[in-house]
C-alpha positions in Angstrom: 0.0 -0.1 0.2 1.3 3.5 -1.0 0.4 6.6 1.2 1.4 10.2 0.8 1.8 12.7 3.3 2.9 16.3 2.7 5.7 17.3 5.5 7.6 20.3 6.6 9.9 19.0 9.4 12.5 16.8 8.3 13.7 15.9 11.8 10.6 13.3 11.5 12.9 11.4 9.3 16.4 12.1 10.7 15.4 11.8 14.3 12.6 9.5 14.7 12.2 7.2 11.6 16.0 6.8 11.3 16.5 6.7 15.2 18.7 3.7 16.0 20.4 3.5 12.8 23.8 4.0 14.3 23.3 0.8 16.2 22.2 -1.2 13.1 24.5 -4.2 12.4 24.4 -6.2 9.2 24.5 -9.6 10.5 21.0 -11.0 10.6 19.2 -10.8 13.9 22.0 -9.2 15.9 20.8 -5.8 14.6 19.3 -3.1 16.8 17.2 -0.3 15.5 16.7 0.4 11.8 19.0 0.6 8.8 20.5 4.0 8.0 18.7 5.8 5.0 19.9 6.0 1.4 19.9 8.1 -1.6 17.4 7.3 -4.4 16.1 9.1 -7.5 17.5 10.8 -10.6 17.8 14.1 -8.9 20.0 12.8 -6.2 22.5 11.5 -8.6 22.6 14.9 -10.3 23.3 16.6 -6.9 26.2 14.2 -5.9 24.3 12.3 -3.5 25.0 8.5 -3.3 24.7 5.7 -0.8 24.2 6.2 3.2 22.4 9.6 4.1 24.4 12.0 6.1 21.8 13.4 8.4 23.4 17.0 8.3 23.2 17.2 4.5 19.7 16.0 4.6 18.7 18.4 7.1 20.2 21.5 5.3 18.6 20.1 1.9 15.3 19.4 3.3 14.8 22.4 5.6 16.4 25.1 3.5 17.0 23.6 0.2 20.7 24.3 0.4 22.6 22.6 -2.6 24.7 19.8 -0.9 27.5 20.8 -3.6 27.8 24.0 -2.1 27.9 23.2 1.6 31.3 24.2 2.1 30.8 27.6 0.3 28.1 28.2 2.6 30.1 27.3 5.7 32.8 29.8 4.6 30.3 32.7 4.1 28.6 32.3 7.4 32.0 32.2 9.1 32.8 35.5 7.7 29.8 37.1 9.5 31.0 39.4 11.9 28.1 40.0 14.0 27.6 37.7 17.1 25.7 34.3 16.4 22.0 34.3 17.1 21.5 38.2 17.1 19.0 39.7 14.5 22.3 41.0 12.4 23.7 37.4 12.3 20.3 35.8 11.3 19.9 38.2 8.5 23.3 37.7 7.1 23.1 34.2 7.5 19.9 34.0 5.5 21.3 36.2 2.9 24.3 33.4 2.5 22.0 30.7 2.1 20.0 32.5 -0.6 23.1 32.3 -2.7 23.2 28.3 -2.4 19.7 27.3 -2.4 17.9 25.3 -5.0 15.4 27.7 -6.0 13.8 30.6 -4.1 13.5 30.7 0.0 10.8 28.7 1.4 7.9 30.5 3.1 8.0 31.2 6.5 5.0 30.8 8.5 6.4 30.7 12.1 5.4 34.3 12.9 1.6 33.5 12.3 2.0 30.4 14.3 3.3 32.0 17.4 0.6 34.8 17.2 -1.8 32.1 17.0 -0.5 30.3 19.8 -0.4 33.5 21.8 -4.0 34.1 21.1 -5.1 30.7 21.9 -3.0 30.6 25.5 -4.6 34.1 26.2 -8.3 32.6 26.0 -7.3 30.3 28.7 -5.3 32.4 31.5 -5.7 29.9 34.0 -4.8 26.7 32.1 -2.3 24.4 33.8 1.2 23.8 32.3 -0.1 20.5 30.9 -3.1 22.2 29.4 -0.9 24.7 27.9 1.3 22.4 25.9 -1.9 20.8 24.6 -3.0 24.0 23.4 0.3 24.9 21.7 0.5 21.3 20.1 -3.2 21.7 18.7 -2.3 25.0 17.2 0.8 23.9 15.8 -1.1 20.8 14.3 -3.6 23.0 12.4 -0.9 25.8 11.5 0.1 26.4 7.9 3.5 25.1 7.1 5.8 25.0 3.9 5.7 21.6 2.2 9.4 20.7 2.2 8.7 17.1 1.0 6.2 14.4 0.2 6.4 11.5 2.5 5.6 8.4 0.2 5.6 5.4 2.4 5.5 1.9 0.9 3.8 -0.6 3.4 4.1 -4.3 2.3 1.0 -6.7 2.8 1.2 -8.2 6.4 2.1 -11.5 4.9 5.4 -10.2 3.6 6.5 -9.1 7.2 5.4 -12.4 8.9 7.7 -14.3 6.2 10.6 -12.1 6.8 10.3 -12.4 10.6 9.8 -16.3 10.3 12.8 -16.4 8.2 15.0 -14.4 10.4 13.7 -16.5 13.5 14.7 -19.6 11.5 18.3 -18.2 11.0 17.7 -17.8 7.3 19.0 -14.5 7.0 20.0 -14.9 3.3 16.5 -15.7 2.4 15.2 -12.9 4.8 17.2 -10.5 2.8 15.6 -11.8 -0.2 12.3 -10.7 0.9 13.3 -7.0 1.5 15.3 -7.0 -1.8 12.2 -7.9 -3.8 10.1 -5.4 -1.8 12.7 -2.7 -2.8 12.4 -3.9 -6.3 8.8 -3.2 -6.3 9.5 0.4 -4.8 12.2 1.1 -7.3 9.4 0.2 -10.2 6.8 2.4 -8.5 9.1 5.4 -8.0 10.4 5.3 -11.6 6.6 5.2 -12.7 5.9 8.4 -10.7 8.9 10.0 -12.0 8.0 9.4 -15.5 4.2 10.0 -15.3 3.6 12.3 -12.3 6.8 14.6 -12.4 5.4 18.1 -13.1 5.9 21.4 -12.0 3.5 24.4 -12.4 4.6 27.7 -13.8 2.7 30.9 -14.5 -0.6 32.0 -13.0 -3.0 28.8 -12.6 -6.0 30.8 -11.1 -8.7 32.3 -13.2 -7.9 35.6 -15.0 -10.2 38.5 -16.2 -11.0 36.5 -19.4 -11.9 33.4 -17.2 -8.9 31.4 -18.7 -5.8 30.3 -16.9 -2.4 31.2 -18.1 -0.6 28.5 -16.3 1.4 25.9 -17.9 2.8 22.3 -16.7 6.4 21.5 -16.9 8.3 18.5 -16.9 9.9 17.4 -13.6 11.1 14.0 -13.8 14.4 13.9 -11.7 13.4 13.6 -8.1 15.5 13.6 -5.0 14.7 10.9 -2.7 15.7 9.9 1.0 14.7 6.5 1.7 14.4 4.9 5.0 13.5 1.2 5.5 11.6 0.2 8.6 10.8 -3.3 10.1 8.0 -2.5 12.5 4.9 -0.8 12.9 4.4 2.0 16.0 3.0 -1.0 18.0 6.1 -3.1 17.3 4.3 -5.5 15.1 6.2 -6.9 12.0 5.7 -4.3 9.3 8.0 -3.8 6.5 7.7 -0.5 5.0 9.9 2.3 3.5 9.5 6.0 3.7 10.7 7.6 0.7 10.9 11.6 1.2 10.5 13.3 -2.1 12.2 16.6 -1.9 9.7 19.5 -2.9 12.3 21.0 -5.3 13.1 19.5 -8.5 15.2 20.7 -11.6 12.5 20.9 -14.1 13.0 20.7 -17.7 13.0 24.4 -18.2 16.2 24.5 -16.0 14.4 26.3 -13.2 14.2 24.8 -9.7 10.5 24.4 -8.9 8.2 22.6 -6.5 6.3 19.5 -7.5 2.7 19.3 -8.6 1.5 17.1 -5.8 -2.0 16.7 -7.4 -0.4 14.8 -10.3 1.4 12.5 -7.8 -2.1 11.7 -5.9 -3.6 11.1 -9.3 -1.0 8.2 -9.9 -1.1 7.1 -6.3 -3.1 4.0 -6.9 -1.4 3.0 -10.2 2.2 3.3 -8.6 1.1 1.3 -5.5 -0.2 -1.6 -7.6 2.8 -1.7 -10.0 5.1 -1.9 -6.8 3.4 -4.8 -5.4 3.2 -6.7 -8.6 6.8 -6.0 -9.2 7.8 -7.2 -5.9 5.9 -10.2 -6.2 7.5 -11.2 -9.5 10.8 -10.8 -8.0 9.9 -12.7 -4.8 8.4 -15.5 -6.7 11.5 -15.8 -8.7 13.9 -15.7 -5.8 12.0 -17.9 -3.4 9.1 -19.6 -5.2 6.6 -17.8 -3.2 2.9 -17.9 -4.4 0.7 -15.0 -4.2 -3.4 -14.7 -4.3 -5.9 -11.8 -3.9 -7.6 -11.7 -0.9 -11.6 -12.2 -0.5 -12.1 -8.7 0.0 -9.8 -7.8 -3.1 -8.2 -5.0 -1.2 -4.8 -6.6 -1.2 -2.6 -9.6 -2.2 -1.2 -11.7 0.3 1.4 -14.7 0.3 -0.2 -18.2 0.0 0.4 -20.4 3.0 -0.2 -17.5 5.8 -3.7 -17.8 7.3 -5.6 -14.5 7.8 -5.7 -15.3 11.4 -2.1 -14.8 11.8 -2.1 -11.8 10.0 -4.6 -10.3 12.0 -2.8 -11.3 15.2 0.0 -9.0 13.8 -2.0 -6.2 13.2 -2.8 -4.8 16.6 -3.0 -1.1 15.4 -5.6 -1.9 12.7 -7.8 -4.0 15.2 -7.8 -1.1 17.6 -8.8 1.3 15.1 -11.1 -0.9 13.5 -13.1 -1.2 17.1 -13.0 2.5 17.6 -14.5 3.0 14.0 -17.3 0.8 14.9 -18.2 2.7 18.0 -17.9 6.3 16.2 -20.2 4.8 13.6 -22.7 3.5 16.0 -22.8 7.0 17.5 -23.1 8.5 14.1 -26.2 6.3 13.3 -27.8 7.1 16.6 -27.3 10.7 16.2 -28.4 11.2 12.5 -30.6 7.9 12.2 -28.8 6.7 9.1 -25.5 4.7 8.7 -22.5 6.6 7.8 -21.6 6.8 4.1 -18.3 5.3 2.8 -16.7 8.5 2.5 -17.8 9.3 6.0 -16.5 6.0 7.5 -13.1 6.9 5.9 -13.1 10.4 7.6 -13.9 8.6 10.7 -11.1 6.3 10.4 -8.6 8.8 9.4 -9.6 11.1 12.5 -9.0 8.0 14.7 -5.6 7.1 13.2 -4.5 10.5 13.9 -5.5 10.4 17.5 -3.8 7.4 18.1 -0.8 8.2 16.5 2.1 8.1 18.9 5.9 8.3 18.2 7.9 5.1 17.8 9.7 3.7 20.7 12.8 5.9 21.7 14.8 3.2 22.7 15.6 0.6 20.0 14.7 -3.0 20.9 17.1 -5.7 19.9 15.6 -7.8 17.0 16.0 -11.0 18.9 13.8 -9.6 21.6 11.2 -8.6 19.0 11.3 -12.3 17.2 10.9 -14.0 20.6 7.9 -11.7 21.4 6.4 -12.4 18.0 7.0 -16.2 18.1 5.2 -16.5 21.6 2.3 -14.4 20.1 1.8 -16.8 16.9 1.7 -19.7 19.4 -1.7 -18.5 20.6 -2.9 -18.9 16.9 -4.2 -22.4 16.7 -3.7 -22.5 13.0 0.1 -22.2 12.5 3.2 -21.4 14.2 5.8 -18.7 13.1 8.5 -21.4 12.9 6.0 -23.3 10.4 5.8 -20.4 7.9 9.0 -21.1 5.6 7.9 -24.7 4.9 4.3 -23.5 4.2 5.3 -20.8 1.6 8.5 -21.4 0.0 9.2 -23.0 -3.0 5.6 -23.6 -4.1 6.0 -22.3 -7.8 8.7 -22.0 -10.2 9.2 -20.4 -13.5 7.6 -22.8 -15.6 4.4 -22.4 -13.5 4.0 -18.7 -14.7 0.5 -18.3 -16.6 0.6 -16.8 -20.2 -1.5 -13.5 -19.9 -4.5 -13.1 -22.5 -4.1 -9.4 -23.3 -7.4 -9.2 -24.9 -9.2 -10.6 -21.8 -7.4 -8.6 -19.3 -8.2 -5.3 -21.2 -11.8 -6.3 -21.4 -12.2 -7.2 -17.8 -10.4 -3.9 -16.7 -12.4 -1.5 -19.0 -15.7 -3.4 -18.1 -14.8 -3.0 -14.2 -14.0 0.7 -14.7 -17.2 1.4 -16.8 -19.4 -0.2 -14.2 -18.3 2.1 -11.4 -17.2 5.2 -13.2 -18.7 7.5 -16.0 -15.3 8.3 -16.8 -11.9 7.3 -15.9 -8.4 8.2 -16.2 -5.1 6.4 -17.4 -3.8 6.0 -13.9 -7.0 4.4 -12.9 -6.8 2.1 -16.0 -3.3 0.9 -14.9 -4.4 0.2 -11.5 -7.3 -1.9 -12.8 -5.1 -3.7 -15.2 -2.8 -4.7 -12.3 -5.7 -6.1 -10.4 -6.9 -8.2 -13.4 -3.6 -9.9 -14.1 -3.1 -13.5 -13.5 -1.7 -14.3 -10.1 1.5 -16.0 -11.5 3.6 -13.6 -13.6 7.2 -14.8 -12.9 8.5 -14.3 -16.5 7.0 -10.8 -17.3 8.3 -7.4 -16.9 5.2 -5.8 -15.1 5.9 -2.0 -16.0 6.2 -2.7 -19.7 3.6 -5.0 -19.8 0.9 -2.8 -18.1 2.0 0.3 -20.1 1.5 -1.7 -23.3 -1.9 -2.9 -22.4 -2.9 0.5 -21.5 -1.6 2.3 -24.3 -3.5 -0.4 -26.6 -6.5 -0.1 -24.6 -6.9 3.8 -25.1 -5.9 3.3 -28.8 -8.3 1.0 -29.4 -5.8 -1.3 -30.8 -6.1 -5.4 -31.5 -4.7 -7.4 -28.9 -4.3 -10.7 -30.8 -0.5 -11.2 -30.2 0.3 -11.9 -26.8 3.9 -13.1 -27.3 5.4 -9.8 -27.7 4.0 -8.6 -24.2 6.4 -11.4 -22.7 10.0 -10.9 -21.4 12.4 -13.8 -20.8 13.8 -14.2 -17.2 17.6 -13.7 -17.0 19.8 -15.5 -15.1 20.0 -12.9 -12.5 16.3 -12.4 -12.2 13.2 -10.9 -13.9 14.1 -7.9 -16.3 13.3 -4.6 -14.7 13.0 -1.3 -16.3 
């Protein structure tokens, strides 16, 4: 699943998501904390950013858009400031120095307005306790306007992936566990490449209505993203949950040579398509590596690894269970108040509200992986269906390359278009891509998913014939499936 959140404070990544990275070891279950972040994206390469993320560079870039190639130049300019550090004169001079090395214009600053709003809110409750004053300030800051410095694209693997990874580590099969991670990262790279190609745009000119009623704005290609990626093994409740935060910098070197902000609406339009492509590309990689089989869940909301029962997946979804229980309570109150059941949109809004209320920081002290595995194994023993130690035998090497199904392009396109026509009067290409992914056969170990789906979408929209399926198939190389 892919979620997208606009963010302004990069310390969420450098100090919370990446917290514990300094204790991370590369040897299986001996690790503590999470692995360090790494740079991804075409734009990161352009800026000379490779490999492990340096948090000082990250914070300069994601807070002030400081060009990482000119940090030494900035440090020298600040060192030449004669005013005492921290004084108003020093701050003005330092900001001017940063302006000369920024990627584009200075980000907007809403701190003055936020401070004024906090002052007004506190003045309205002059007798508030210290705890209440902190609560008031936090509420105001949560609602305050802030410049969007980056978009946090979080790619969460279906629960069965996380259970398989934990089971393999518990069995001491660290190489196989690494294959699970590598397969999921293959999917993320596919999804990011798709987004850069199809949703990488910036806006220029005036996009509001003019006196003539027409907009003079235009869209410019912005396909070279800078991405800071942080891999995570657990949920906030310390259940097994493989997911990766990919922080897309909200500055991109557009095709016109100007540093601009991204058009986030385009990214949201392609969100479902990118998420489905990520999952199917990851499945292909994992099936090729470990012979894992996948099937769509009965609710059709996700695809899971065959051999891991739903009861076990539910046991390791404590946060989801708690939210679902609270949603049911809120929904009952809604029905009692308005004499009708909440709509699907209203239920979604209720769930989002409860999710935000329950959000807590991850544990400040990293827990050793061995302790987490022991805890999860004990929790799994309460499930009468299957133990965590039984998962490898139940899931690995169920299928091989020769078991791959040959897709029928005509049938796939017909089902996808029929499904979309039944639920929408009009639909877009990203919606078509997402639906094509849903309609593909379960076993696609020998196809390049991105090329296959793009070709199917092109032909569907052009109304071309789809009689020759062979040209849509790509061979598997000795190193694994071909990935664009």
